[in-house]
C-alpha positions as CSV (number, residue, x, y, z in Angstrom):
1,R,0.0,0.0,0.0
2,R,2.9,2.4,0.6
3,P,3.7,4.4,-2.6
4,Q,7.4,4.4,-1.8
5,Q,9.5,1.2,-1.9
6,S,13.2,0.6,-1.5
7,L,15.0,-1.5,-4.2
8,R,18.2,-3.1,-2.9
9,G,20.7,-5.0,-4.9
10,S,24.3,-5.1,-6.1
11,A,26.2,-3.8,-9.1
12,E,29.7,-2.7,-10.0
13,P,31.2,-0.6,-7.2
14,D,30.3,3.1,-7.5
15,A,28.0,2.5,-10.5
16,M,25.0,4.8,-11.0
17,I,21.7,2.9,-10.7
18,V,18.8,4.2,-12.8
19,I,15.3,2.9,-12.2
20,T,12.4,3.7,-14.6
21,G,8.8,2.5,-14.7
22,G,7.5,4.0,-11.5
23,A,6.0,7.5,-11.0
24,E,9.2,9.0,-12.1
25,E,12.8,8.0,-13.1
26,V,15.1,7.8,-10.1
27,A,18.8,7.3,-9.7
28,G,21.1,6.4,-6.9
29,M,24.7,5.2,-6.5
30,A,26.1,1.8,-5.6
31,G,28.7,2.0,-2.8
32,A,32.3,1.0,-2.9
33,D,31.1,-2.6,-2.1
34,G,28.6,-2.5,-5.0
35,R,25.5,-2.5,-2.8
36,F,22.7,0.0,-3.5
37,D,19.4,0.9,-1.9
38,V,17.3,3.3,-4.0
39,E,13.8,4.6,-3.1
40,V,11.2,4.4,-5.8
41,T,7.8,6.2,-5.9
42,L,5.2,4.0,-7.5
43,E,2.4,4.9,-9.8
44,T,-0.8,4.8,-7.8
45,A,-4.5,5.2,-8.2
46,V,-6.9,6.1,-5.3
47,A,-9.1,3.0,-5.6
48,D,-7.4,0.8,-8.2
49,I,-4.6,-1.7,-8.1
50,T,-1.7,-0.4,-10.1
51,Q,1.1,-2.5,-11.6
52,N,4.6,-0.9,-11.8
53,D,6.9,-2.7,-14.2
54,L,10.3,-1.4,-13.1
55,E,13.6,-1.5,-15.1
56,I,16.9,-1.2,-13.3
57,V,20.1,-0.4,-15.1
58,A,23.6,0.1,-13.7
59,V,25.9,2.6,-15.5
60,D,29.7,2.5,-14.7
61,A,32.1,5.4,-14.6
62,A,33.0,4.8,-18.3
63,G,29.3,5.1,-19.3
64,N,28.8,1.4,-20.0
65,A,25.2,0.3,-19.1
66,S,24.3,-3.1,-17.9
67,D,21.5,-5.2,-19.3
68,A,18.3,-4.2,-17.6
69,A,16.9,-6.1,-14.7
70,M,13.1,-6.2,-14.5
71,T,10.8,-6.4,-11.5
72,T,7.1,-5.7,-10.9
73,I,5.6,-4.1,-7.8
74,V,1.9,-3.9,-7.5
75,H,0.4,-1.0,-5.5
76,N,-2.9,-2.0,-3.8
77,P,-4.5,0.9,-1.9
78,T,-7.0,-1.4,-0.2
79,L,-4.5,-3.3,1.8
80,P,-3.8,-2.2,5.4
81,L,-0.5,-0.3,5.9
82,D,0.7,-2.8,8.6
83,P,-0.2,-6.5,8.6
84,P,-2.5,-7.7,11.4
């Protein structure tokens, strides 16, 4: 139900991580260990379930882009914020 979600993963150290397919394109950086944690704002609708097909690409310092990784996050505004 939350419109913001964190995507965590690993890439080449210090790579820029670009995520598209949510409410807006976002970018973050992988650390020296290659780990990243980037917050994404999802597309939402007040009363409808909304599917967000996200594409994650890592870009190294030389400008080389990785193949895209794909994931889907479904925003459901009818679910409770915290599980019972």
